[in-house]
Each structure stands twice: as structure tokens, then as C-alpha cells.
N, CA, C and O atoms as CSV, one atom per row, in Angstrom:
chain,resi,resn,atom,element,x,y,z
A,1,UNK,N,N,143.032,278.759,-77.419
A,1,UNK,CA,C,141.866,277.946,-77.146
A,1,UNK,C,C,141.218,277.580,-78.495
A,1,UNK,O,O,140.947,278.467,-79.304
A,2,UNK,N,N,140.966,276.283,-78.744
A,2,UNK,CA,C,140.355,275.884,-80.018
A,2,UNK,C,C,138.877,276.262,-80.074
A,2,UNK,O,O,138.191,276.325,-79.054
A,3,UNK,N,N,138.418,276.507,-81.273
A,3,UNK,CA,C,137.011,276.828,-81.479
A,3,UNK,C,C,136.177,275.559,-81.456
A,3,UNK,O,O,136.595,274.517,-81.962
A,4,UNK,N,N,135.018,275.654,-80.878
A,4,UNK,CA,C,134.097,274.518,-80.836
A,4,UNK,C,C,133.028,274.755,-81.894
A,4,UNK,O,O,132.377,275.800,-81.916
A,5,UNK,N,N,132.860,273.789,-82.754
A,5,UNK,CA,C,131.893,273.889,-83.840
A,5,UNK,C,C,130.691,273.007,-83.487
A,5,UNK,O,O,130.818,271.787,-83.389
A,6,UNK,N,N,129.545,273.624,-83.300
A,6,UNK,CA,C,128.332,272.890,-82.954
A,6,UNK,C,C,127.401,272.897,-84.151
A,6,UNK,O,O,127.186,273.933,-84.780
A,7,UNK,N,N,126.850,271.729,-84.460
A,7,UNK,CA,C,125.935,271.607,-85.595
A,7,UNK,C,C,124.556,271.253,-85.084
A,7,UNK,O,O,124.382,270.274,-84.358
A,8,UNK,N,N,123.576,272.054,-85.467
A,8,UNK,CA,C,122.182,271.788,-85.119
A,8,UNK,C,C,121.446,271.464,-86.416
A,8,UNK,O,O,121.439,272.256,-87.358
A,9,UNK,N,N,120.835,270.297,-86.445
A,9,UNK,CA,C,120.111,269.874,-87.629
A,9,UNK,C,C,118.633,270.171,-87.423
A,9,UNK,O,O,118.026,269.713,-86.455
A,10,UNK,N,N,118.064,270.937,-88.335
A,10,UNK,CA,C,116.633,271.235,-88.281
A,10,UNK,C,C,115.871,269.967,-88.645
A,10,UNK,O,O,116.202,269.322,-89.640
A,11,UNK,N,N,114.860,269.593,-87.864
A,11,UNK,CA,C,114.241,268.276,-88.050
A,11,UNK,C,C,113.357,268.125,-89.283
A,11,UNK,O,O,112.935,267.009,-89.586
A,12,UNK,N,N,113.060,269.201,-90.005
A,12,UNK,CA,C,112.214,269.088,-91.197
A,12,UNK,C,C,112.968,269.532,-92.435
A,12,UNK,O,O,113.720,270.506,-92.410
A,13,UNK,N,N,112.753,268.797,-93.526
A,13,UNK,CA,C,113.322,269.170,-94.816
A,13,UNK,C,C,112.230,269.062,-95.860
A,13,UNK,O,O,111.270,268.310,-95.695
A,14,UNK,N,N,112.381,269.816,-96.932
A,14,UNK,CA,C,111.460,269.725,-98.055
A,14,UNK,C,C,112.283,269.311,-99.263
A,14,UNK,O,O,113.269,269.967,-99.600
A,15,UNK,N,N,111.881,268.215,-99.923
A,15,UNK,CA,C,112.708,267.597,-100.955
A,15,UNK,C,C,112.361,268.037,-102.375
A,15,UNK,O,O,112.653,267.311,-103.325
A,16,UNK,N,N,111.758,269.184,-102.540
A,16,UNK,CA,C,111.406,269.641,-103.879
A,16,UNK,C,C,111.568,271.159,-103.942
A,16,UNK,O,O,112.243,271.749,-103.098
A,17,UNK,N,N,110.954,271.786,-104.934
A,17,UNK,CA,C,111.071,273.212,-105.164
A,17,UNK,C,C,110.216,273.998,-104.165
A,17,UNK,O,O,108.993,273.860,-104.145
A,18,UNK,N,N,110.861,274.816,-103.344
A,18,UNK,CA,C,110.146,275.602,-102.330
A,18,UNK,C,C,109.239,276.666,-102.942
A,18,UNK,O,O,108.217,277.019,-102.354
A,19,UNK,N,N,109.602,277.180,-104.112
A,19,UNK,CA,C,108.774,278.201,-104.746
A,19,UNK,C,C,107.359,277.686,-104.965
A,19,UNK,O,O,106.394,278.357,-104.598
A,20,UNK,N,N,107.222,276.482,-105.569
A,20,UNK,CA,C,105.893,275.942,-105.855
A,20,UNK,C,C,105.125,275.636,-104.582
A,20,UNK,O,O,103.910,275.827,-104.531
A,21,UNK,N,N,105.815,275.165,-103.557
A,21,UNK,CA,C,105.149,274.904,-102.280
A,21,UNK,C,C,104.542,276.187,-101.722
A,21,UNK,O,O,103.366,276.213,-101.361
A,22,UNK,N,N,105.333,277.240,-101.650
A,22,UNK,CA,C,104.851,278.510,-101.107
A,22,UNK,C,C,103.759,279.107,-101.995
A,22,UNK,O,O,102.760,279.624,-101.494
A,23,UNK,N,N,103.951,279.035,-103.314
A,23,UNK,CA,C,102.960,279.551,-104.256
A,23,UNK,C,C,101.604,278.877,-104.049
A,23,UNK,O,O,100.585,279.555,-103.921
A,24,UNK,N,N,101.593,277.542,-104.015
A,24,UNK,CA,C,100.326,276.834,-103.875
A,24,UNK,C,C,99.751,276.923,-102.466
A,24,UNK,O,O,98.531,276.893,-102.306
A,25,UNK,N,N,100.590,277.029,-101.447
A,25,UNK,CA,C,100.048,277.220,-100.093
A,25,UNK,C,C,99.316,278.559,-99.985
A,25,UNK,O,O,98.352,278.683,-99.230
A,26,UNK,N,N,99.773,279.559,-100.738
A,26,UNK,CA,C,99.118,280.864,-100.708
A,26,UNK,C,C,97.890,280.896,-101.616
A,26,UNK,O,O,96.822,281.344,-101.198
A,27,UNK,N,N,98.035,280.420,-102.859
A,27,UNK,CA,C,96.970,280.600,-103.847
A,27,UNK,C,C,96.029,279.403,-103.999
A,27,UNK,O,O,94.889,279.583,-104.426
A,28,UNK,N,N,96.464,278.205,-103.668
A,28,UNK,CA,C,95.599,277.025,-103.727
A,28,UNK,C,C,96.018,276.077,-102.601
A,28,UNK,O,O,96.709,275.091,-102.855
A,29,UNK,N,N,95.606,276.362,-101.354
A,29,UNK,CA,C,96.063,275.608,-100.189
A,29,UNK,C,C,95.877,274.088,-100.266
A,29,UNK,O,O,96.761,273.368,-99.802
A,30,UNK,N,N,94.783,273.554,-100.823
A,30,UNK,CA,C,94.686,272.086,-100.874
A,30,UNK,C,C,95.846,271.432,-101.633
A,30,UNK,O,O,96.384,270.418,-101.188
A,31,UNK,N,N,96.224,272.002,-102.760
A,31,UNK,CA,C,97.338,271.452,-103.522
A,31,UNK,C,C,98.659,271.670,-102.781
A,31,UNK,O,O,99.532,270.802,-102.808
A,32,UNK,N,N,98.810,272.801,-102.131
A,32,UNK,CA,C,100.008,273.064,-101.342
A,32,UNK,C,C,100.169,272.074,-100.199
A,32,UNK,O,O,101.283,271.643,-99.902
A,33,UNK,N,N,99.067,271.713,-99.558
A,33,UNK,CA,C,99.116,270.735,-98.460
A,33,UNK,C,C,99.565,269.376,-98.980
A,33,UNK,O,O,100.378,268.704,-98.345
A,34,UNK,N,N,99.039,268.967,-100.134
A,34,UNK,CA,C,99.456,267.676,-100.682
A,34,UNK,C,C,100.903,267.690,-101.161
A,34,UNK,O,O,101.585,266.670,-101.060
A,35,UNK,N,N,101.391,268.817,-101.682
A,35,UNK,CA,C,102.805,268.915,-102.028
A,35,UNK,C,C,103.666,268.793,-100.775
A,35,UNK,O,O,104.722,268.162,-100.802
A,36,UNK,N,N,103.218,269.392,-99.688
A,36,UNK,CA,C,103.943,269.293,-98.430
A,36,UNK,C,C,103.967,267.858,-97.920
A,36,UNK,O,O,105.009,267.370,-97.481
A,37,UNK,N,N,102.825,267.184,-97.975
A,37,UNK,CA,C,102.758,265.778,-97.543
A,37,UNK,C,C,103.662,264.906,-98.405
A,37,UNK,O,O,104.339,264.015,-97.893
A,38,UNK,N,N,103.676,265.157,-99.698
A,38,UNK,CA,C,104.438,264.323,-100.637
A,38,UNK,C,C,105.943,264.501,-100.478
A,38,UNK,O,O,106.686,263.526,-100.588
A,39,UNK,N,N,106.406,265.710,-100.224
A,39,UNK,CA,C,107.840,265.988,-100.271
A,39,UNK,C,C,108.487,266.319,-98.929
A,39,UNK,O,O,109.686,266.594,-98.885
A,40,UNK,N,N,107.730,266.299,-97.840
A,40,UNK,CA,C,108.299,266.617,-96.531
A,40,UNK,C,C,109.127,265.446,-96.015
A,40,UNK,O,O,108.774,264.284,-96.217
A,41,UNK,N,N,110.208,265.761,-95.361
A,41,UNK,CA,C,111.079,264.767,-94.738
A,41,UNK,C,C,111.295,265.175,-93.288
A,41,UNK,O,O,111.510,266.351,-92.991
A,42,UNK,N,N,111.237,264.195,-92.385
A,42,UNK,CA,C,111.493,264.439,-90.969
A,42,UNK,C,C,112.819,263.772,-90.628
A,42,UNK,O,O,112.989,262.575,-90.858
A,43,UNK,N,N,113.758,264.539,-90.081
A,43,UNK,CA,C,115.099,264.044,-89.790
A,43,UNK,C,C,115.238,263.840,-88.282
A,43,UNK,O,O,114.966,264.740,-87.487
A,44,UNK,N,N,115.672,262.628,-87.910
A,44,UNK,CA,C,115.910,262.326,-86.501
A,44,UNK,C,C,117.178,261.484,-86.408
A,44,UNK,O,O,117.222,260.362,-86.913
A,45,UNK,N,N,118.195,262.021,-85.771
A,45,UNK,CA,C,119.509,261.382,-85.653
A,45,UNK,C,C,120.035,261.055,-87.053
A,45,UNK,O,O,120.228,261.959,-87.866
A,46,UNK,N,N,120.267,259.772,-87.338
A,46,UNK,CA,C,120.766,259.372,-88.657
A,46,UNK,C,C,119.662,258.835,-89.550
A,46,UNK,O,O,119.952,258.169,-90.544
A,47,UNK,N,N,118.412,259.102,-89.227
A,47,UNK,CA,C,117.288,258.571,-89.994
A,47,UNK,C,C,116.480,259.700,-90.632
A,47,UNK,O,O,116.384,260.805,-90.098
A,48,UNK,N,N,115.907,259.388,-91.785
A,48,UNK,CA,C,114.998,260.304,-92.474
A,48,UNK,C,C,113.677,259.568,-92.654
A,48,UNK,O,O,113.646,258.452,-93.174
A,49,UNK,N,N,112.598,260.189,-92.229
A,49,UNK,CA,C,111.262,259.601,-92.335
A,49,UNK,C,C,110.441,260.396,-93.344
A,49,UNK,O,O,110.511,261.625,-93.384
A,50,UNK,N,N,109.661,259.686,-94.158
A,50,UNK,CA,C,108.747,260.341,-95.090
A,50,UNK,C,C,107.595,259.397,-95.416
A,50,UNK,O,O,107.649,258.207,-95.107
A,51,UNK,N,N,106.549,259.941,-96.045
A,51,UNK,CA,C,105.390,259.143,-96.429
A,51,UNK,C,C,105.537,258.646,-97.857
A,51,UNK,O,O,105.947,259.385,-98.752
A,52,UNK,N,N,105.198,257.387,-98.050
A,52,UNK,CA,C,105.130,256.828,-99.398
A,52,UNK,C,C,103.682,256.416,-99.638
A,52,UNK,O,O,103.183,255.464,-99.038
A,53,UNK,N,N,103.029,257.141,-100.514
A,53,UNK,CA,C,101.633,256.893,-100.841
A,53,UNK,C,C,101.541,255.652,-101.721
A,53,UNK,O,O,102.333,255.494,-102.649
A,54,UNK,N,N,100.588,254.773,-101.442
A,54,UNK,CA,C,100.462,253.510,-102.178
A,54,UNK,C,C,99.777,253.659,-103.529
A,54,UNK,O,O,99.888,252.767,-104.369
A,55,UNK,N,N,99.082,254.751,-103.757
A,55,UNK,CA,C,98.375,254.966,-105.018
A,55,UNK,C,C,99.157,255.879,-105.944
A,55,UNK,O,O,100.366,256.052,-105.790
A,56,UNK,N,N,98.462,256.458,-106.898
A,56,UNK,CA,C,99.057,257.355,-107.880
A,56,UNK,C,C,99.015,258.799,-107.371
A,56,UNK,O,O,97.944,259.330,-107.077
A,57,UNK,N,N,100.197,259.428,-107.270
A,57,UNK,CA,C,100.256,260.822,-106.841
A,57,UNK,C,C,99.580,261.723,-107.856
A,57,UNK,O,O,99.007,262.750,-107.492
A,58,UNK,N,N,99.640,261.352,-109.114
A,58,UNK,CA,C,99.008,262.168,-110.149
A,58,UNK,C,C,97.513,262.318,-109.932
A,58,UNK,O,O,96.974,263.423,-109.986
A,59,UNK,N,N,96.837,261.181,-109.682
A,59,UNK,CA,C,95.392,261.243,-109.419
A,59,UNK,C,C,95.091,261.981,-108.125
A,59,UNK,O,O,94.112,262.722,-108.042
A,60,UNK,N,N,95.921,261.782,-107.127
A,60,UNK,CA,C,95.695,262.456,-105.852
A,60,UNK,C,C,95.819,263.975,-106.017
A,60,UNK,O,O,94.997,264.723,-105.489
A,61,UNK,N,N,96.827,264.426,-106.737
A,61,UNK,CA,C,96.987,265.859,-106.963
A,61,UNK,C,C,95.876,266.402,-107.860
A,61,UNK,O,O,95.421,267.531,-107.674
A,62,UNK,N,N,95.439,265.599,-108.834
A,62,UNK,CA,C,94.325,266.011,-109.684
A,62,UNK,C,C,93.087,266.279,-108.838
A,62,UNK,O,O,92.436,267.312,-109.001
A,63,UNK,N,N,92.755,265.357,-107.936
A,63,UNK,CA,C,91.573,265.542,-107.106
A,63,UNK,C,C,91.770,266.637,-106.056
A,63,UNK,O,O,90.795,267.245,-105.615
A,64,UNK,N,N,93.010,266.897,-105.652
A,64,UNK,CA,C,93.266,268.018,-104.740
A,64,UNK,C,C,92.954,269.342,-105.429
A,64,UNK,O,O,92.518,270.293,-104.780
A,65,UNK,N,N,93.175,269.407,-106.741
A,65,UNK,CA,C,92.862,270.619,-107.504
A,65,UNK,C,C,91.366,270.715,-107.764
A,65,UNK,O,O,90.766,271.773,-107.572
A,66,UNK,N,N,90.754,269.602,-108.206
A,66,UNK,CA,C,89.355,269.621,-108.628
A,66,UNK,C,C,88.405,269.669,-107.435
A,66,UNK,O,O,87.538,270.540,-107.362
A,67,UNK,N,N,88.567,268.732,-106.501
A,67,UNK,CA,C,87.648,268.651,-105.363
A,67,UNK,C,C,88.388,268.023,-104.183
A,67,UNK,O,O,88.539,266.805,-104.098
A,68,UNK,N,N,88.842,268.886,-103.277
A,68,UNK,CA,C,89.734,268.512,-102.187
A,68,UNK,C,C,89.235,267.335,-101.331
A,68,UNK,O,O,90.041,266.457,-101.023
A,69,UNK,N,N,87.954,267.267,-100.928
A,69,UNK,CA,C,87.520,266.153,-100.070
A,69,UNK,C,C,87.685,264.767,-100.705
A,69,UNK,O,O,87.921,263.790,-99.995
A,70,UNK,N,N,87.565,264.675,-102.029
A,70,UNK,CA,C,87.777,263.381,-102.680
A,70,UNK,C,C,89.237,262.965,-102.546
A,70,UNK,O,O,89.519,261.780,-102.374
A,71,UNK,N,N,90.165,263.905,-102.621
A,71,UNK,CA,C,91.586,263.593,-102.468
A,71,UNK,C,C,91.870,263.025,-101.078
A,71,UNK,O,O,92.653,262.085,-100.941
A,72,UNK,N,N,91.242,263.587,-100.056
A,72,UNK,CA,C,91.430,263.062,-98.693
A,72,UNK,C,C,90.885,261.647,-98.593
A,72,UNK,O,O,91.516,260.773,-97.999
A,73,UNK,N,N,89.716,261.423,-99.173
A,73,UNK,CA,C,89.108,260.097,-99.157
A,73,UNK,C,C,89.976,259.078,-99.893
A,73,UNK,O,O,90.177,257.971,-99.394
A,74,UNK,N,N,90.489,259.426,-101.058
A,74,UNK,CA,C,91.346,258.520,-101.824
A,74,UNK,C,C,92.618,258.199,-101.052
A,74,UNK,O,O,93.060,257.050,-101.044
A,75,UNK,N,N,93.207,259.187,-100.410
A,75,UNK,CA,C,94.431,258.936,-99.640
A,75,UNK,C,C,94.145,258.016,-98.462
A,75,UNK,O,O,94.970,257.166,-98.126
A,76,UNK,N,N,92.989,258.174,-97.833
A,76,UNK,CA,C,92.631,257.307,-96.704
A,76,UNK,C,C,92.371,255.877,-97.167
A,76,UNK,O,O,92.742,254.929,-96.475
A,77,UNK,N,N,91.742,255.710,-98.326
A,77,UNK,CA,C,91.432,254.364,-98.824
A,77,UNK,C,C,92.693,253.637,-99.284
A,77,UNK,O,O,92.903,252.478,-98.926
A,78,UNK,N,N,93.530,254.303,-100.070
A,78,UNK,CA,C,94.741,253.657,-100.591
A,78,UNK,C,C,95.815,253.492,-99.525
A,78,UNK,O,O,96.552,252.506,-99.531
A,79,UNK,N,N,95.907,254.441,-98.623
A,79,UNK,CA,C,96.866,254.357,-97.531
A,79,UNK,C,C,98.242,254.879,-97.895
A,79,UNK,O,O,98.549,255.135,-99.059
A,80,UNK,N,N,99.049,255.026,-96.882
A,80,UNK,CA,C,100.424,255.499,-97.048
A,80,UNK,C,C,101.297,254.786,-96.020
A,80,UNK,O,O,100.834,254.407,-94.944
A,81,UNK,N,N,102.550,254.616,-96.369
A,81,UNK,CA,C,103.511,253.988,-95.470
A,81,UNK,C,C,104.500,255.028,-94.980
A,81,UNK,O,O,104.874,255.933,-95.725
A,82,UNK,N,N,104.925,254.905,-93.732
A,82,UNK,CA,C,105.982,255.745,-93.210
A,82,UNK,C,C,107.286,254.999,-93.483
A,82,UNK,O,O,107.479,253.880,-93.006
A,83,UNK,N,N,108.175,255.619,-94.249
A,83,UNK,CA,C,109.427,254.997,-94.655
A,83,UNK,C,C,110.558,255.610,-93.852
A,83,UNK,O,O,110.614,256.826,-93.667
A,84,UNK,N,N,111.459,254.763,-93.377
A,84,UNK,CA,C,112.644,255.241,-92.655
A,84,UNK,C,C,113.871,254.866,-93.456
A,84,UNK,O,O,114.066,253.703,-93.810
A,85,UNK,N,N,114.695,255.857,-93.739
A,85,UNK,CA,C,115.991,255.628,-94.396
A,85,UNK,C,C,117.081,255.984,-93.405
A,85,UNK,O,O,117.063,257.062,-92.810
A,86,UNK,N,N,118.032,255.076,-93.229
A,86,UNK,CA,C,119.141,255.309,-92.308
A,86,UNK,C,C,120.398,255.604,-93.088
A,86,UNK,O,O,120.658,255.003,-94.131
A,87,UNK,N,N,121.176,256.534,-92.572
A,87,UNK,CA,C,122.451,256.852,-93.184
A,87,UNK,C,C,123.471,255.777,-92.803
A,87,UNK,O,O,123.564,255.366,-91.647
A,88,UNK,N,N,124.219,255.340,-93.792
A,88,UNK,CA,C,125.255,254.334,-93.532
A,88,UNK,C,C,126.513,255.062,-93.094
A,88,UNK,O,O,127.008,255.952,-93.785
A,89,UNK,N,N,127.028,254.663,-91.914
A,89,UNK,CA,C,128.224,255.341,-91.422
A,89,UNK,C,C,129.406,254.427,-91.397
A,89,UNK,O,O,130.498,254.841,-91.007
């Protein structure tokens, strides 16, 4: 009897260094949240979805460190796009 190989794809991926994400989520949660928003990927079938911020990530991360509510306000004003990338088969 042949073996059946089943593949389950976890719907979330993180596209950067996990150490820094975990470090900042523990010791400086506002910066950790923005790192998660910046580098998180959602996988569905052959598509990958992520956020593309229209402004400067540097300024957004700076304000997440200095004063978190300003970072939220800046992200809301500048906006972000949901990007879909499809795998070519």
C-alpha cells in the first residue's frame, strides 16, 4: 500500500527575524506590534497577502518607540494597502 503524503500549510508566516519580534513583543510591545504588522504574511491557497504601508517605515517605527499613539495616527493618515501575490504555476 503506498504512503499518502498530506501537506498542511499554516496560514501565517513572518518574513523577518523571529528573535527580534519575540524580543520586542516581550520588552517593548508597541514596537513588536509594528514589526508584526510590517512583516506578517497571510497565506491562502496560492496567494500571499501582506500590508504595504504608504509612508516611511522608519518614521513609523521611530514614533512606535517614542510615543505609540502618534504611530497609530500616522499609520491611519498615510494608509496601507493590502497586497496579494500569486504563485505562478
